[in-house]
N, C-alpha and C positions, 0 to 999 in steps of 0.2 A: 671632656675628660671623664673617664670612667673610674669607678671605685672598685678595686679588686680586693678580695679577702685572701690572705695568705696564712699558713700555719707552719710552725717549725716541725721538722721531721725528727721524731724522738730517736735517740741512740739506743735506748733499751725499753723494754715493755712497760716499765713503771714510770718512766719519765713523763712529766707534764708537757702538754703542747701549748704553745703561745700563739694566739690568733691576733692578727692585726689587719688594718685596712690601709691601702695605699691608693692615692689618686694617680693614675697614669693615662697616657694617651693609648689608644688602641694599637697604635703603631709601635709602641715601646715593647721591648723584649720582657718576658716575665722575670721577676726577681729570682735569684738563685740562693741568696743568703739574707738573713734577717739583718736589717741595717743597725739594730741595737746590739744584738748578741753575736752576730757572725755565723750563727748556726744555719744549716741548709733549710730551705723552705720549699713548699709546694703551694701552688695556687688552688684555692678551694672553689669548686664549681657549685654555685648556688642557684636556686630558682629565681625567677623574676617575673615581672608583669609582661605578659605577651598579649597583644591584641591582634587577632587574626581576622582577616576579611576575605571575601571571595567565596567561591563555592567549595573549594577543597579545604579540608582540615578544619572547617568551622563547625563547632558544636552549637546547635541551636535548641532552644526549648520553646515549644508551642504553649499557648495558654488554653485553658479549658480542657476539652477532650482531644485536642490535637496531639498527635504522636510526637515523641521526641526523636530527633535525628542526631546521631553522633558519628564522628569520624572513626571511633573505636569499635565499630560494629555493634551498635545498640546500647552502649553504655555499660557493658558487662565488666569493664575494667575498673569501675568505681570512680571514674573521673567526674561524674555528674550526679 
């Protein structure tokens, strides 16, 4: 079971947003309404821990005077 973050969709610019977590199977359809208030909701996309292996897409850091290798063309994006 995965934990998903949802937030209510505000009706007006000053309305507060309520965020909540729901444990769901990855096969379940996303929620469309807040179970407590009935307001429309959207799923929040958040970062997570990703472990990448293999030659492609792996950012590695050498020790000492070894050069750094990045999948983002030299680390210019600020990811490392």
